[in-house]
Structure formats: structure tokens, C-alpha cells
C-alpha positions as CSV (number, residue, x, y, z in Angstrom):
1,M,198.7,-22.1,-61.3
2,K,198.0,-20.7,-57.8
3,Y,194.4,-21.6,-56.1
4,C,193.0,-19.5,-53.3
5,C,191.0,-22.6,-52.1
6,P,190.3,-23.5,-49.5
7,A,190.3,-20.5,-47.3
8,T,191.8,-20.8,-44.2
9,Q,190.1,-21.9,-40.9
10,A,190.1,-18.5,-39.3
11,S,188.4,-17.0,-42.6
12,P,184.6,-17.1,-42.5
13,F,182.5,-19.8,-44.1
14,V,181.2,-17.8,-47.1
15,A,177.6,-19.0,-48.5
16,F,174.3,-17.3,-50.1
17,T,170.7,-18.2,-51.1
18,V,168.8,-16.8,-53.7
19,C,164.8,-16.0,-52.9
20,S,161.8,-14.0,-52.7
21,R,160.1,-12.6,-50.1
22,N,158.2,-15.2,-49.5
23,F,161.2,-17.2,-48.9
24,L,162.7,-15.5,-46.6
25,A,161.6,-17.8,-43.6
26,Q,163.3,-20.7,-45.5
27,A,166.5,-18.8,-45.8
28,Q,166.6,-18.0,-42.2
29,V,166.3,-21.9,-41.5
30,L,169.3,-22.6,-44.1
31,H,171.5,-19.5,-42.0
32,D,170.6,-20.8,-38.7
33,G,171.7,-24.7,-40.2
34,L,174.8,-23.3,-41.6
35,K,175.8,-21.0,-38.1
36,R,175.4,-24.1,-35.7
37,N,177.8,-25.6,-37.8
38,Y,180.2,-22.7,-39.2
39,R,180.3,-20.3,-36.1
40,A,182.6,-17.7,-38.6
41,L,179.7,-17.8,-41.1
42,A,178.9,-14.4,-43.5
43,F,176.1,-15.5,-45.1
44,Y,173.7,-13.2,-47.8
45,V,170.3,-13.8,-49.2
46,A,170.1,-12.1,-52.7
47,L,166.5,-10.8,-53.0
48,C,164.7,-10.5,-56.0
49,D,162.2,-8.5,-54.6
50,D,161.5,-4.7,-53.5
51,L,162.9,-4.4,-50.2
52,A,159.8,-1.6,-49.6
53,G,158.7,-2.0,-46.5
54,L,161.1,-5.1,-45.5
55,D,163.1,-4.6,-42.1
56,E,166.6,-5.7,-42.9
57,A,167.6,-5.1,-39.5
58,A,165.3,-7.8,-38.0
59,F,167.4,-10.6,-40.1
60,P,170.9,-11.7,-38.9
61,F,172.0,-12.3,-42.3
62,E,173.0,-9.3,-44.8
63,I,170.2,-8.9,-47.9
64,L,171.9,-8.0,-51.0
65,P,169.1,-6.2,-53.0
66,I,168.9,-7.4,-56.8
67,R,169.0,-3.6,-58.0
68,E,172.9,-3.3,-56.1
69,L,174.4,-6.2,-58.0
70,G,175.5,-4.4,-60.8
71,I,173.7,-6.6,-63.1
72,P,173.3,-4.9,-66.9
73,S,169.8,-4.8,-68.5
74,L,168.1,-5.8,-65.0
75,E,164.9,-4.3,-66.1
76,E,165.0,-6.4,-69.4
77,M,165.8,-9.4,-67.7
78,S,162.8,-8.6,-65.2
79,H,160.5,-8.4,-67.5
80,R,161.5,-11.5,-69.7
81,Y,162.0,-13.9,-67.0
82,N,159.0,-14.9,-64.2
83,I,160.5,-14.8,-60.2
84,T,161.3,-18.3,-60.4
85,E,163.8,-17.6,-63.3
86,L,165.1,-14.2,-62.5
87,N,166.1,-16.3,-58.9
88,T,168.1,-18.2,-61.0
89,A,169.3,-15.9,-63.4
90,I,171.1,-14.0,-60.9
91,K,173.2,-16.6,-59.0
92,P,176.5,-15.7,-61.2
93,F,176.2,-11.8,-60.4
94,V,175.7,-12.9,-56.9
95,F,179.1,-15.0,-56.8
96,L,180.9,-12.3,-58.3
97,E,179.8,-9.9,-55.7
98,L,180.7,-12.2,-52.7
99,F,184.1,-12.8,-54.7
100,D,184.8,-8.9,-54.7
101,R,183.7,-8.4,-50.7
102,H,185.8,-12.1,-49.9
103,P,189.0,-12.4,-52.1
104,G,189.9,-15.9,-52.4
105,A,187.3,-17.3,-50.1
106,V,185.3,-20.2,-51.5
107,V,181.7,-19.1,-51.7
108,A,178.9,-21.5,-51.8
109,Y,175.1,-21.2,-52.7
110,F,172.0,-23.2,-51.5
111,D,168.6,-23.1,-52.7
112,P,166.6,-21.2,-49.5
113,D,164.7,-24.4,-48.6
114,I,167.9,-26.3,-47.3
115,Y,168.2,-27.5,-44.1
116,V,171.7,-28.0,-42.8
117,T,172.2,-30.3,-40.2
118,S,176.5,-31.0,-39.9
119,R,179.2,-29.3,-41.6
120,L,179.9,-29.9,-44.9
121,E,182.5,-32.2,-44.9
122,E,182.6,-33.7,-48.3
123,L,182.5,-30.0,-49.6
124,E,185.3,-29.0,-47.4
125,E,187.6,-32.2,-48.3
126,A,187.2,-31.8,-51.9
127,L,188.0,-27.9,-51.7
128,G,190.5,-28.7,-49.7
129,L,191.9,-31.4,-52.0
130,G,192.2,-28.6,-55.0
131,A,188.9,-28.6,-56.7
132,D,188.1,-25.1,-58.1
133,C,184.2,-26.2,-57.7
134,V,182.0,-28.7,-56.5
135,L,178.3,-29.0,-57.9
136,T,176.1,-31.4,-55.9
137,R,173.8,-32.9,-57.7
138,I,170.3,-34.0,-55.4
139,F,168.5,-37.4,-55.8
140,A,165.3,-38.5,-54.2
141,N,164.0,-42.0,-54.1
142,R,160.9,-42.3,-55.9
143,P,158.2,-43.0,-53.5
144,S,155.3,-45.1,-53.6
145,S,152.3,-42.9,-54.9
146,P,152.3,-43.5,-58.6
147,R,150.9,-39.5,-58.6
148,W,154.6,-38.3,-58.4
149,M,155.9,-40.2,-61.4
150,T,156.3,-37.6,-64.4
151,P,157.6,-38.1,-67.6
152,R,160.8,-36.1,-66.6
153,C,161.3,-38.2,-63.8
154,S,160.3,-42.0,-64.5
155,S,163.6,-44.0,-63.3
156,M,163.9,-45.3,-60.0
157,A,165.8,-42.4,-58.8
158,C,165.1,-39.4,-60.0
159,T,167.8,-36.3,-60.1
160,I,166.4,-33.2,-59.3
161,S,168.2,-30.8,-62.2
162,D,169.2,-27.6,-60.2
163,F,172.0,-25.7,-59.1
164,A,172.3,-26.3,-55.6
165,P,174.3,-26.7,-53.7
166,C,177.7,-25.2,-55.5
167,A,180.7,-24.1,-53.7
168,T,183.4,-22.0,-55.9
169,C,186.3,-19.7,-55.4
170,R,188.3,-17.3,-58.3
171,R,191.3,-18.3,-58.6
172,C,194.3,-15.7,-57.4
173,G,195.2,-12.9,-60.0
174,A,192.1,-13.5,-62.0
């Protein structure tokens, strides 16, 4: 089977995050860190809030309004999920939108509060070796404060279960 990954050096690094309006500053920092390391960057923010009163032109990235992602039963989802769950639930729809906009490109998702300080060489290497999808688990060392300990995170290192970061591509012809 033919793979489209990775994109060529001339292709932009396609990345996105999903957030609510209160996290747009964090999304800006994520964008800025990626832009410092990837000159050819196509960065998007899928916004789970209403755009009313928001100056989209003030941001150096494109904002994808949730209502324009073609999500079936969006109204039902909006009533069923809290805002955090809704931010999580729309990620597959954003991937599909960006696969359509950037055929054959790798699309990477990052939580909006990630600060990128260098090129993502391990990600690039895995995709360059033919990986269809790269999932990165985030680990945090347990601080000395016992207040941090919870029944869910009671080992020396706690895996923070989240869907971040992730990079994948659509197979050619899919």
C-alpha cells in the first residue's frame, strides 16, 4: 500500500489545536513555538465557542469555527458534553477537515498549552520511517508534595492520559 507520509520538505508542517476562547493566548504561544521551528507552518485553531466579538484577523493563524466542521448532531453534542469534553470530541472532525485541505500531508494535533522549544525530530523520524500515526504519551515526575497524589496517579511517575500530541496522515486513495 502506498503511503503519503511524510510530507516533503517544501510542504508546510500542518498542525492544529482545539480550544475555547479562554485558551486562545495559550494557542498563540503554541503557534509561536511551532513557527520558530517550522517556517512553512499551516496552523489552525478549532474554536469551540461562538465567534461573536472575536477579531479573527488579530491572530496569525486560521480559526476553524466548530459550526463549520460539518459535525453531525453538533447541537446534541453541545448539550450533552461540557466544554472540556466538547473540545476533545471534535478532534477527529478537525483531522478530517485538514486532511481535505492538505491532501497527503501529515497533520499534527497539540494541546493548546504545549510550549514548543525545538523541532520535533522524533516525530519527524517516526513519520519518515513510514509510521501512519504517532501518539506521544506525556509523563510527569511526581513532585515532592503529597497533595499532588491522587488514587489515579499514585506511582513514581504518572501518565497523563490525554490525546496529545498526535500526528497522522491519510493513506493515499483513502
